[in-house]
N, C-alpha and C positions, 0 to 999 in steps of 0.2 A: 572424550565425548560420552562413551556410555554411561560413566558413572552420574553425569548430568542429566542425562536421558533416564535413567531409571528412578532419579531424585525427582524429575517431573512427575514420573509414573504415580509415585506415592502422594505427591502433592497433590495431583489433579484428576487421580484415578485411572483403572485400567482401560486402555483403548479408547473408548468414548465416554462423552460427558452429557448427562442430561440433565435439564431441569433449573433451577435458577440458582444464582450467585452474584456476590458482588464482581465488578469488573476489575481485570488487573491492568496495571499500567506500570512503565518502567518510572519507579520514583524510588528516591533515599531522602528519609528525615522529609517527608511530607513535600517533596519538590519533584517536579517531573525530570528527568534525567534523560535528555538525548542522548542517540549513540557518539554525538560529538562531545557531549558533557563527560561520557564515560570513558571514552577511548584516546580521543584526540588530545582535548582542552588540558588533561594533565601533564602531557609531554610535549607541549607545543614549544616550551624554553628549555627543555633538558636534553632532546635528542638532536645532537649535532648536526647530523645528517637529513633533518627533517625541514624542508622549507615551505610553509604554505604561502601563496601568492592570492591576495585578495584582488576584487575587481578585475578578472580576468576571465575571457571569454574561450574557449577552444574551440578553435573554427576545423581542423581536421588532424587525423594520425598522418605521420610522416611515414613513408616506407622506401624501402630500398628491394627491389624486387619483391617478395613475399615477406619479408622481414620488417617488423616494426622499429623505426630507429628514433623516434619522439614524437612531439606535438607542436602544430603551430598555434600561437593563441593570440587573442588582441587584449591590450590592458591600454586604458585611458587613451584609445585610437591608435597604439602603436602596436603594429604587427611582430611578433617575437617567437623565438622559436626554443624549445628544447631539448635536450638529447637524453635518450632513455640508456644507462649503462648496462641494465640488465634485461627489463620490459616494460611495456606499456599496459596499465591496469585501467581498464575503463568503468567507470561507476558512476554512470549519469543518469540512470534510473531506467523506467521501462518506456518512456519517451524519448528522453535526451540521448541514451544510449544509440538506439538507431538511428537517430539523425546525425548525430557523430560519424557513425559507422557510413550510412548513405554518402555523406560529403567528403569521407574518404576513400569511397570506392570501393566499398564493400556492402552490396546490395544485390536483390533479384535482376537479372539480366534486362528486361522490359525497362526498368527503372533507370539503369545507367544508361541504356541507349537512348532513352527519353531526355535526359538531362547533359548528355554529352560528357558526363564526369568519367574520366579516365578510370578503367576498372582496375581493383588489386584481386579480386575473386567474387565470384557469384554464391550467394549464400540467402536462404529465405528470412533475412532481416527484416524485420516489423510485423511478418506473419506472427499466428498464435496469441494475438492479443486475449487477454481475460482479465476478467473483475466480477464482482459479485453483484448480479443486478437486484435492485431493491427499491425503497422509497421511505418516504419519511410520513408517517401516520400522522393525521392530526389536521388543527390544534385541539388538543384536548383541555378543557378546562377544569379547575378543582375550587372549592369555595372560598378559599385564602390563600394569598402568597405565601404566608409562613410557611407552608408546608415543603417549600423549595428555599435551597440554598443560592439566591440570586447574585452574583455579582457586583451588580451596580448598587443594589440595594444595601449591600453589606460591605461597601469599600469604605470602611471606617479605619480610623488610626491605629484601634485597638487590634482589630483583624490584621492590619498590616505590619504592627509589631509582631504577632504570632507567627506570621508567615516569615518573617526575618529570624525569628529565633527557629526556626523549622519546626513547627509544632505542627504533629502529622493530624492534628482535629481542627486546625485553622479552616474557615470557609474558603480562603484563597489556595489551599492546598488540595481541592477537590472540585474545581471547576471543569469536570468530565462527567460522561454517562457514569452512574453508579451502580446500576442493577443491569443485568442480563439473564437472558433466558436462551438456552439449546433445545430445540423443540423438534420431534420427528414427525414430519408432515404425512399426510393421510395418504400421498403418492408413495412416500417411503415405506410406510407400514404395508403398504398393496404389493409392495417387492421383497418383503421379509426382511426390511432394514429397521426393525422394531427398535434396536439399541444402537443406531446410527444418525445422530440428529442432522439434517439438513437444514434448519433454519435459525438464523441467531437474530432475537428481538433486544432492544435495548431502551431504555428510558433517555431520551433528550431534553434537557432543560436548555432550550434557546434563548440568546437574547435578540432574536431577529426571526421573522416570518420567514421562511425559506420559499414558500409561494411568492411573497411580497417583499424581498429584503429591505426596501427603503421606508417600510412602514414601521410605526412603534409597536412591539409586541406587548399586550399586557403581562404583567408579573404572573400571574396566575394560569398560566397556559404551558403546556410541553406537548411534546412529539413523542412517538415510539419508532424509532428505527428499525428497519429489517431487511433482512438480504437472504437470498438462496446460496447457501454454502456449497451446493454441488449442483449447479445450473446442468441441464441438460445438453446444452449445446455444446458442453466441452466435449460430447461424443459425435457432435454435428460438425457444423464449419465454425472455426474460430474466428475472432474480429481481426482485425489488422489497425496499423498504422502505416501510413506511407507518404511520401513526399507531392507537395502538389508542384508538379515540375514546369505548369507557366508562371506561379509565383517564382520558383526557383531562378528558371531563364531571367523574371524581368529583375533580378537582384535582391529578392528577399531574403533576410538573414535569421530573424526572428522565428522561433519552433513555432509560435502563435498565427504567424503569417503562412508557415509552410506545411503544418500538419494538417493530414486527413486522416480521421480518427473513424473508426466505424465498429462500435463493440457487438454489433450482430445481437443484440438483447431481444429475448422473447421472441425469436425464432421458433422455439420450440413451444408446443402448447403446453407441456408440462410446467416448463417454467412459469408459464402464467397462471397455471392453476396452483400451482404452490405458491406462489405471492397472494393470491386470492384465497388461499388456505390460511397464509400468515396472517393476513388481516383479521379473520374469523376467530383465530385463536387469541388475537391481541383484544379483540372485543370481548372475547370471552373472560380473559384475564382481568380485563377493565370494568366487567360486569359483575366480580365479586363484592363480598360484603366489606373487604379492606379497603377498595378503591371506592365504594358506594359511600360508605363512611364519610369520605372527604368530599363528596359531591361529585364527582368525575364524570364530565359529560363530553361527548363528539360535537364539535361544531362543523358544520358540513362545509364542503369544498364549493366555493360559489360558482365556478364553473359548471360542475359536474351536476349540482343540486339544480342548475337551470334546466339541464338538458335531460337529466333523468330522475325518477321517485328517489329519495332519500335511501340510500342501504339496499337499495336493490341490486340485482345481478349487474346490470348496466352500469350503475352507479359506480360501483367497484372497478370494474373493468376501465372506465373512464380515469377513475384516480389512479390507477395503475400506468395508464397510459399516459395521462399530462403531469403526475407527479415523480414516477420512475425516475432512477439514477444510480449511478455506479457509486460505489463506496472508496474511490481511491485505494483499490487495492490491484493497483495495474500491474501485470506482470507478465512474462511468457513471450515476449517480443524477440528475443535472441535464446530460442529454447536449446536446454542441454540435451544432448543426444548420445548416440553409441558411435560416434566419429563420422569419418567419412563415407561409412555405408548406409548413414542416417540422412535421406533427402530432406527431411524436415528439421535438422539441427543445425545450430550456427556455432555452439560450442560442444567442447567434450566434457568427459567427467572431471577434467582437472580445472574446468571453464576456460580452456584456452582455443581461441578462433579457428575451426579447422581450416587446414591446408595453409595457416600463416604460423609465422614465429615470432616469437617474444612479445605477443598481446593474448590478453585473457579480458573476459567480462567477469564483474563481480559485484553484482546487484540483482534487484528482483526479475530483471527480464530473463532471466535464465532458467525461470521457475518453469518446467516442462507443463505442469498441470496444476492448477490455483488449489490453495489450501482449502479445506474446509471450514475456515474461520480466517481472521484477519492476519494478514501476512508478515506483521512487525516481527514476531519471534523465529519463522521460518528465515527470514532474510537475515537476523542476527547469527543465527546458526549458519547460514551457508558461507557467511564471510569468513565467520571464525574457522570453518573448513578449508577455506580456499586461503587463509593466512598460513595453516599448518603446509598446504600443497607449495605455497612460494617458498617456504623456509626449507621445506625438503629438497625442491626443485633447484635452489641454489647453493644447497650444501651449506647452508648456514648453521652450526651447530650452536646448541644453547649455550655451551661453553662461551663460544665467542661473542655469542650476544650479550652474555650476562657482563662479560668485560664491558662491552660498548655501552649498553642501558641500564645496568643494574640486574636484579634477581626477576625471575621467570615470571614474577606475578605483575611487573611491570610492564612487561612486552604486550599482555592482553589483558589487562586489568578489567575485570567484568563488573557491572553494575546491578543494583539490585531490584527486586521487584518486589512491592509490596502493595 
C-alpha cells in the first residue's frame, strides 16, 4: 500500500490541500466506475467459486455458540440458508450492517433485552454514528443557462454517441460537481490550524430543487454544497442508529420502518459557527468579478426571508436550521478499536467482531473517526487492506490463487481516477 500512498502524496500534495480544484471521481474513459464495475463485474463469469445471488435479503447471521456458520436469507418469498466454509463477511453499510447484527443477537444489552432477541454477544453496535453536517446554499442564478452543461437540455443523439464512444469531453461524461474548494475556517485559524482545511465547498448543478423537489427548476440555477470536514461533535457525543423495538415486535422487517437515527448535528456551537463561516466564504467567492461577470445572484429562501431580514445573521441561522443535511458519508457504527479492552469497539484491527469467530465487518461502519473529506477513497482502501488480511488468515498463497484465478492483477484489479 505504501507505493500507492506515496503516489497519492505527489498527486495531491503533502499532508493537506487548500484551495480550488476540479473534483476527482472514479472514472475510466469518461464513464463513472463503481466498485462493482471495477472489482466484481470483470470476474462474474470467470470465478468458479463466486456465486452472486440477486433479489435476496439477508435476515440474520447463523451461529453455533460464538462461531458464525452462515446466513439466513429470503429470496422470492422463500427462506434459505447458506453455510460458510471459512467465515462470514458483513458488508451491508453503516446502516445495514448494524441492523443485520441487531437481528442476529449482536447489540447493546438493553436493545436485546427489549426486543427479546437471543443474545450472541453484547457490543456497542449502532453507536458512534458520524457524518458531515452541511447544507446546499442557494439557489443562485446566472444570466444564461448556457453557462451550465445541463443533462436534459443536452440529451441529444450527438452527445449520446460521444458517450457511447467513451469521449471524456462528452456532456454525459461529466454530470457531477466539477469544481471544489477546501477552505480553512476562521475557527480552525484560531486553533492555529492554518494549513488544515475543515470546510469543503462544491458547485452543484441540480436538475431538481432540494427545498421543493417536485418543482421544475429553471436551467440557469445552481447551488453550492458545503460541509464541515472535522465537526466538533466528534469530540463530544456521537450520533447513533438503533432499532425501533416497538416496530420490531410488531413484525416490521424493512430498515426504513425499524431505524431510529440521531446524528446529533449542530450540538456544538462551533459547528454552527463554522457553517455560518462557510456561507460567508461562499458569498465572497460568488461576489468576485468572475462570477459577477455572468450575473450571479442569490435568491432568498422563502421561509427564512419571511421571518428575518434577508442576509441577516438571523436569516443565515434559519437557513442552516431549515436546509441543513448530512452528505451520505455515514460511518462509524461498528467502530474499529483495540480489541476486547476497548469498550467502544465492535471490531478489532483485522475487522473481526470482538469475541466472536469466523465473522468480520468490511465497510464504512468500521471507521473510528470520519475522514476530513468524502469517505469513498478511504472505504476502498480499507477493503483492499481487509482482502489482504483475509488472504493471510486463510493461508491462501499467491501461487495457489494464480493457479485458480490467473495472475495477481486479476485478483484485485484497480480502477482509474481521472
